[in-house]
Every structure is written in structure tokens, then in C-alpha cells.
LOTOR-677833 format. One record per residue: residue in one letter; y, z, x of N, C-alpha, C, CB in turn. Coordinates in steps of 0.05 Angstrom, whole numbers, plus 5000, padded with zeros to 4 digits. Atoms other than C-alpha are relative to their C-alpha. Glycine has a CB too. Example, Ala and Ser with C-alpha at 12.3 -4.5 7.8 and 13.67 -1.06 7.14 Angstrom:
% residues 2
A497650005018491051565246502450005018500150254980S497649994984497951435273502250144985500949715009
% end
This chain:
% residues 365
M502949945000410914416466499250164975499350175025A500849875025410314596393497149954994501849894977G502850035008403514676361498350215014499049725007R501949824988397414996393500850085028497249875000Q499549914973397915406456498349845019499350305003L501450164981396015016517497750155013501949905022E502349894987389215136548499449845026497550014981F500750134974387014996620497150085007502050075022G502749954991379714926639499449835024498049944978F500850144976375814626696497249884996500250185025V502750114999369814176707498450165020500149705007V501749854981364314606737497549835003499350284989T502150194996359214156769499050015029500849724993A501150024973354914006830501349785015496949964998A498650194983359313666881500750135026502649894986G499349894973361113736954500449775019497850195010A499650204979362313387019497549835003500750145027P502350184996357712797037497750155015500849755014G502349874987350713037056499350274990500550015028S500549735010351013687017497350004984502350104982S502549985015344313916989500650084971498150205013D499849935028343213996914500250314997497749894983S500049715001341714736925502750115007497850115018S497349904992348314846962502049944978500849875026M498050085020352214476909499850184975499749714992Y500349825023349314916854501050285007497050024991D498849744992351015546894503049994999499050075029W497150024999358115296903501250004972500849755015F498650005026359415166829499850284987498749794982L500049725009357315886814502350155013497350135005E497749874986362316116867502749904988499949945030D497650105013367515656835500750164975499649704993C499549855025366616016769501250275006497450034984E498949744992368016686803502949985008498350135022L497250044992374316436836501849924978500149805023F498350105021376916056777500550204978498849754988S499649785018375916646732502250195010497450164995A498049824988380017086779502849874999499350065029L497450145000385516546779501149984971499749735012G499050015027386016556703498949784982502949975001Y501250205016382115956680498050134980498549795017R501749885020378316096616498249804985501750144980N501850205012374815446597498549865022501649794982A501750144981368915156636498649774986498050205014W501050245012366614456622497749885017502249794995L502450104986359814146640499549704994497650164992L500650295002357613426652497149954997501149865025E502850095001351213056637499749735015499049974971H500750254986348612546688497250045012502149935023H502849994992341612366711499549815023498249934977F501450184982337912076770501749895023498949774985S498450124978343511956821501750225013501849784989D498149814986348612276869502550064983500749885026Y497649965016353812226814499750244981500649744984F500249755015353812946790497150054990501949994976P502849945008346413166789499950244981498350045024T500049795020347313596726498849894974502950124996P501350145023342213326675499950164974497349925008D500549845024342113906626502450204995497450165001P497749825003349014186606499450254983502249844986M500549775017346114646552498550225016498549924975L501449814983341414976602502050145018497849865016L498049884983347115086650501950184985501749785015M498249855017351615336594498750274993500749854975A501349755006346415856574500050195024497149954990H500049834975345916106646502850115005499049845024L497349924993353416116658501150204979501849765001A499049825021354816466591499250295005499149914972G500949734993350717056615501450125024497050015004R498849914975354017096683503150024997499349815023F497050015003361216926661500750014971501149755014P499549995029362117166589502949974993499150264989E497150035006369717116596500749714994501650095023F499350295005369416346592499149914972498749835021S501150175021368915906532498949755015502149914978Y501450224987364515306548500249744984497150075005G499950265012364814566535498349805015502949904998T501450224987361313916550501849755000497349944987C498450254998364713276574498549795015502850075013V500949955028360113016550497050025000501049774981L502850035006353213086520499549714991499050214979V500650275007350312386517497850004978499149825025T501949945022347112456448497849804996501650024975P502350185004342911816445497650065017500949715004W502249934982338612086502498550254991501050035028H501149745008336912726464498449984974502250214997N501249955026332012906409501950174985497150135002P497849855013337213136358499150284991501049854977L500849745009333013716331499850205024497349984985R500149824976331613996401502850075009498449865022L497349944992338913926419501450194981501749735002A498949825019341014266355499050295004499349914971G501149734995336314846371501350125025497049985003Q498749904976339414906441502850104993500149795022I497349935006346414916413500050264983501449774984A500149775017344515426359499450255017497949974979S500749774984341415886411502450095017497649945019V497849924983347415866458502350124983501049765016S497949895017352115996399499650304994500249844974L500649725003348716676393500150165025497450034986L500049874974348816826467502850035012498249845019T497349974991356316766475501750094976501149745012D498149935022362017066434502649835002500650295000K497750184996366816506456499549744986500649965030E500150265012368315816429498249815017502849884996M501550214987363715226445501349734992496950004991H498750265004367314556454498149785009502850005015L502150184993361914036452500949714997497550054983G499450285000364213346471497549845000501749925025L502350175003359312806450500849725008498950014971G499550274992358812106479497649834999501249995028R502250195001354611476481498749955027500949744989G501050074974353711416556500649715007497150065002T499250274992355510806597498349895022502950015010A501750094978350110746650497449874989499350235019K502450145009344910216634497550115015500249705004Y502249894984340610516690498850244986501150085028E501149775014340011166651498749924974502350204994Y501350105025338610806585497249885006501749794986D502650124993333110406619498050215007500349805022A501849794991330111026650498950164976501450195019F500949855024329711366582498549814980502450134986G501450195018326610736551501549944975497450114993L498350055024332510626504501649745004501850244995D498350244999336409996487502950084998499149804977M497149925000343710086506501549864977501249925027A498750135022345509586451499950164975498749734995E500249835023343410116401501750255002497150074994A498749754993347910646432501850104977501649985025R498149915020353310666379498650104975502049774992A501549915024348410706321498550265004498149784990R501449764994344211226355501950245003498449975026F498049784998350411636371500750104972502549905015K499249935027352511636298497750164986500749764983E502249865014345611836272499450275013497549825001T500549744987344612376324502150204992500049975031Y497949815009351312686307499650094971502849885004E500449935028349712666233497850204997499449754983I502149805001343213036245500950265011497549895016L499049754989346613546290501750154979501649955025D498149885020351913666236498450134977502049804990L501649895022346713766182498450245009498149784989A501749794990342114196225501650265004498649925025L498449774993347714656248501550124977501949935022A499049885024350014776177498350244992500249804977G501849775005344015246174498549994974501650255001E501450025026341314986108497749805003502049914979P502250194999334914596093501049724997497950064977F499150285002335613846103497849825010502649965017S501650224989332113196117501949775006497649914981Y498250224992334812536144498449755003501650075026A501250264997333111806141502149805011498749894974G498250194988336611326188498649755010501550135023E501250244989335510656221498350055025502249795006H501449954974333410946288498750285000501949985022L500849724999332411696274499350104972502150175013N500849895026328912076219499250295003497749844988V501149745002327512786199498550004973502350235001P501450065025322112646147499350254984497649845005K500749755014320313366131502450184998497750155016Q497749825004325513836102499650255017500450074971I500149764982327014376154502650154999499249915029R497649844996331914936166500050085030500150254981L499949934971334215046238499950305004502649885012R500149724991332515706271500350005030497450154990P498549795014335816106299502449884984501050215019K497750095015341416046248502450015018500450174975P497750004981347515836289502450144990500749715007N497349915007354316146290501849764999501150225020R498750265002357515516264503050015005499549884972E497149984996364615776269500749975029501050264989R499550034971364015776345499749725010498250195016I500850264990361615056350502049794990497149934990H498050215006366814496354499149745013502850085009F500950254989364613776362502449815004498049874980Y498050204992368813236396498649745005501650105025G501050274994367812486403501549885024500249824976A498850114976369012166471501549744994497949965022I498350235005374711666469500649865027502650084986G499450154976375111126522502049784996497549885011S498150215007379810646486501250064973498749725001P498849965026384510626426498149924977502549844997D501950095021379010256387497950224994498649755008S502049795004373810806398501250254987498650085026A498649775012379011326376499749994969502950015007A500350035029378711046305497250074991500849724991I502849945007371111086304499550294999498149865019M500549714999371111816324501550144978500950115027G498549885022376511976274498649964973502749884998E501450065025372511646218497550184997499249714998L502349835001366412066237500750294996498449975026G499249725003370512706232499950165025498450134979L500149874974369912856306502850045012498249855019L497549964986375713166344500149825025500350305009P499850184978378412736401499750145027502749855000I500149914973376512846474500349755017497350155007C499350244985379412356524499750045030502949924994T499950004971379112176598502549845008497449905013S497550134992385211956636499549745015501750195018I500750264988382911236648502149794995497449914989G497950195005389310906625502750135002499749884972D497349904998396810976625500750164975502149785004L499249835022400611426578500249854973502650145006D499850165024401910866528497349974987501349735005K502750035011394410746520498950274989498149895021Q500849735010393111496514501350074973500650215021A498649955025398411556460499049844978503049955004A501150175020395610966423497450104990499849715010A502649895008388711276423500450244981498450095025L499649775018391311926393501249924973501950205014R499050095026395311556340497949874983502449815004N502250125015389211156321498150214989498449805018W501749795010385111786316501350144976499550215022E498649875022390412106271499849834975502950055007A500050185024390611496225497250004988500849725008A502850015010382911486219499150264989498149905022S501049735008381912236212501650134978499950185023G498149875018387912416169500950275009498650034973R499149744989389412996215502049945023497550165011R498150034978394713126268498950145025502750134992V501149894975392913246341501350275006500549815023V498749754993398013816345498750244985502949994993D501349795015393814196294497250075009500049924970V502749964992387214146330499950025031498249764991S500450014971384414246400499749715008497550175008C500050284992385713586435499849995031502649864991P500349994971382713576506500149735013497350135006I500150234983383513086562499050095027502849865002M500949954973379713066628501649845019496949945003V498150134983384412906684499650115029502950044991D500249924972383912916760502550165008499549765019C497849824993388213456792499950055030499950264984I499749944972390613496864502950105003499549745018V497349884996396413966879500350075030500350264983A499549954972399413986948503050075004499349755018E497349914996405914206980502049774995500450105029S498250225005408913506973498549784986501349895027D501350235013407612866933498549845021502049834986E501250174979406112496998497350125009501949975024E502549874992400813007018497949984979500550305007A501950025022397512996950498949724998501350084973V501050285002397112236948498349935024502449814999A501650044977394512227019497250124997501350125025E502649885005388912706999498449844979500350294991A501450175019387312276939498949755013502049914977C500950244985386811666985497650075018502249875016E502249914982382212067031497450064985500850245016F502349895013377512366980499149844975500450284992K500850115025377611966915498649735002502449964983P501650244998374911286940497050064999500649855025R502849925001368211646949499150054971499450255017Y500649945028368511876877499849744984502250174988M500150265014370011166852497549855008502549845007Q502450144991364310876894497550134987499850005030A502249865013359611406866499649904971500350315001Q500250115028361311156796499049725000502850024987I500950274999360310436815497049995006501549845022D502949994993353510606846498450094976499550185024H501549885023351511006784499949814976501250274992Y499850155025353910546729499149705004502850014990T500850284994351909886764501349794982496949984997P498650185019357309486728499449715006502950055002D500450284993355608836765497549894987500049965029V502550105011348708796733499850074970497650125015T500049935028350709026663501549784985501350284995D498850215016352208496610501950124979497849834986W498149855017358408836582500849834975502550075016E499050165022360708246538498049994977500649725009N502150035020354008226501498650264993498049805008T501149745007352708976495501950124979499750195025P498249925021355709196428501350275006498550014973G498549754996361109726435500950055028498350234991Y499449964972361809646510501749775012497550035016E498650234990366009016515502350065018500949834977A497649934985372109376543499450105028501650204985W500649864975368309686601499949815024497350134997K499950184977368109056644502750035014499649714991Q497349964989375609126654500450275012502249944979I499749734989375209876664498750025027498850204980F501549984975370009806719501349825021497149924996A498650164980374009246752502250165013501249744987G497949834989379709736760498850215018501650134978M501449804984374810256786499149895027497650124985Q500950134975372109766838502449985019498949724994A497650024983379209666864500750275013502449904985R499349734991379810426872497950115020500350194977T501849914979373910466920501249975028497449844998K498550024975379010296974502650174997500749715007P497749835002384810766991502549874988500750105028E497650135011390210256974499849974970500449725013G500250025029387410206904500450274986497349894993I499749735011387910956894503050064993499050215020V497249925002395510996901501149954971501749845020P498950025027397410686833498550174979499849714991W501649835018391811076799501150294999497150015008T499049724999395011736821502350044980500950075028Q497749975018401011596775499250124974501349734995W500949915027396811756713498150245002498749784985Q501549764996393312366742501950235007497849965022L498449774993395813066755499950045031499150264986I500150024971396912906829502850005010498449755009G497349984988403013126868500750285008502149894981S499049734995407213716887500150164974502949995012P499949855025407714296837502149904980500650295006P498150115020414214026805499149744988502749975013T500950265010411213326800497750044980499249825023V502349965018404713576769501050124974497950195014A498949885024408714006720501349794982502050225007A498750215015412813396699498049824987501949845018K502150175012406612976689498550154978497949925022L501349845020403413536650501650004974499550295009R498350005024409313556603499849734985503050055007S500350265013408512806591497549994983500049785021F502549995015401312916569500450174975497750105017V499549825023403513486524501749864979501350275009D498150135019409013066493498649804982502249865015I501450195018404012556467497850124984498849775017G501849865019399513086437497750155013498849814983F502349864988394513366488500850305004499349885027N499449714998393914126489497750155014500550124973N502449874988387214266524499349835024497650034980F500350164975386614036597497550085015502550045017I502449974985380013946632500649905028497549854987L499050084973382113946705497649945018501750225012Q502350094983377413566751500950035029499149714993F499649964971377813856821497549925016500650305005S502650034986370413766838498949724995498050224992T501150275002368313046850498449945025502249794995P501650064977363212736897501749945025498249764994G498650054975365612756969502250205006501249745000V497849814996370813316960498850265011501650054974P501149754989369313917006500850244982501050045028V499649765017368914596972502850125005497850205005E497549874993374914887009502449844990500250055029V497850175009379314296989500450034970499549715008R499749985029377814316915501050284991497449944986R499149735008378915076913502950045007498350215015R497149984994385614996947501649864978500649865027W498650135022387714496894500150174975498749734993A500149845024385414946838501850255002497150094994S498449764996388915546868503049944998499450135027L497250075001395515186877500849944971500549755018F499350055028395314946805500350264985497849834986A499949755014393915646780502550165008497550175006R497749844991399515956822502649874995499750055030E497450135000404815426821500749844976500149825024V499550175023404015026757499450144974498449745002A501049895025400015386703501850224989497350105003P498549785012404416016696502449914983501150175022S497850105017410015586666499149904973501549775015F501050115024405415346612498250194984498449755006S502049835013400515906596500150295010497249895005P500049724992400716666595497450105012500650174976A502649924988393416686617500350015031497849804993F499650014971396016546688502350195007500549715010S497949804996400017186696500250065030499450264985S499449954972403017406762498050195013502850115003D501849814988398017976772497449875008499450224981R502550144993392317466776500449855027499249814978M499550174977395617096833499450145026502849905000S500849864976393517626882497049975006500750304998A502850054996386317396874499549855026498849854976T500750144975382917156937499849714994497450115011A500050295004384116416942500749875027502149914978P499450154976384415886996503149965003498649735001
% end
């Protein structure tokens, strides 16, 4: 485990058992932050989704500003901000403001978004996603440098020279590009964005993505923060963990199918999204318990020794910043907190000094 010290964070979001109200889910994720802080977690990551039951958290920067005041011990990240849906100057102003309201690092994952439903609702053409993503990031990068600038692009323009106010603390702001395949890794590397991945493939595909990013960026993943979002279920035995995955995760997969509407999206003819037809076909199979079992192999799901061994495999290919996803649609609050507590007590202390033995006396399920 040479290189950067490992970091463990968690997805903080609105989720709960079926039928939970939005108000209750927001109360619970604040309670999650209190518990996870006591357990030793120090990175909180926020999601952006709109108009559906699939994580009703439409404004990560607003949530980040609120959480930074209540939980100053955390660094904050996004996984991800869907930049084509944002006015880049307004988003830059939000980021600049939050960079002055926290004294911790900001890990801002940026992505294109994959839900045609959301693109249609915002009145945007999903076929333009890749170009809009690039232009939005270029404007963010210029604005957050704190110097006067203008910009002329195909889709976006800043015709009048402006300087962003407030002046951001640029050293705290780190941008990442969402990687869903080895091909997209090269694109993010060429843009100069750090890699942020999700565990949607086997270890060979994950390793290929990181190697492609290294080749395109000219940097090594061991020298930078390299996060991956991965589902985490820790139980007393492998059999119990897999059984819980089969009980709770089909609801999560179905929520994604309902949100992304893959059956009515023309993936083959939407530039930059051709690979997603196959990805969603695999997700459709996982809406049934029998489809979940093979998926658990590539997630941090199992007994503490099994999860530790899987974690080492991710570390060996270059990941050093883990975004643990305990909270997904359909998972009751008490269940996700039990998983998070077992990881903190039984797995994390072997990898990170942040999870010291004195923290393990914290109240936990």
C-alpha cells in the first residue's frame, strides 16, 4: 500500500426504507453524519439527482454549505456534479463561496449525467453532453483561478470579461472527472481531471481505466487522490452479507432503471453513451435477487476478512480514496448504520489510523 494514505468516506444522501418521506430521509442523513463522524469517517460525498425517487438530492453545493457549518471535521466531495445542467458562472460562484466556508479539502467530481429524463426536463440535448461537459469545466477552471477572463465556446460563452467574487481558495478545490469505462478515462486524463470511478465492472476493467488515465494525463494514480464509489455491506459472515445484498439491493437497481429509463433511450445513437446499453442490461438483471449474487464479487460485500481482502485488491490497482455507499433506496436506516459501524470497527483500523480503537466506543448499532 505504497503511495498516498488511504481515505474512507461515505455517501451522505436521502434514502430509506420504502415509503419514507423526503423530510425523514433528510433528517436521517444528518444523523448519519453525526454517527459516521464518531466512527472515524472524515470524507462526506454528495450526489446530484432530480425529479425521482432515486436520491432526491438536486443541489449538492447547497447541502455541502449546510453540512460544512454543522460538521466542520469533514472534507466534502461530489459524486458527481452533473455540469451540463448548470450555469457555469453560478456554479463557480457556489464553489468559491463554499471554499471559504470550510477549511477542509473539496473533492468535486464532475460528470455528464446519464438520464435522458433529466436532460429533457432541463431542455437540453443529451447528444451535446460531452461537449457541454468540456466547456463547462473549462469555464469553471478559468473562473476559479480568480483572474479576469472571458470564454467563447460552441455551446457556452462568457462574452464580458469578469473576475469571480468571492475570490476562491483554489488550493482547497480539487476537480475529478467521472469514469464509467476505460475509454472515458482517457478523455478525463486529457482534460487534466483527476479520476473518480464507480465499481461498475470487474477489477480488470477498473485497472484498465486507471492505466488509460495515467497514459493520457502523464501522471500516476499513486501520486494523486484516486477515489472509487463502491457498495459496502459488512456482516458476520459472507453468506449473511450476500443475503442482505439480495434482500436490499434489487430495490436500488430498480430505482436506477426507473430513473434512467434505459429502454427508451437511444444509446447507440447518442454520442458518448454507446457503452451504456450493455451497462444497463447488467443492471436490469440485478433487479432480481439471483442477479445480485455475481455483482457482490466486485463490491465490498462480505465478512470483515473478505471485505478487507477485496479492499486490498482495489488498493493494489491504484485506488486510495474509498467512497463507501451504505445508503441506497430501500435500505432501512438501522441496516445501513450497522454496515457502516462494522466496517469502521472491523475493517478500517487495519488500513487507516483515523479509525483508532478509542473511537470504537461510539454509540453504534
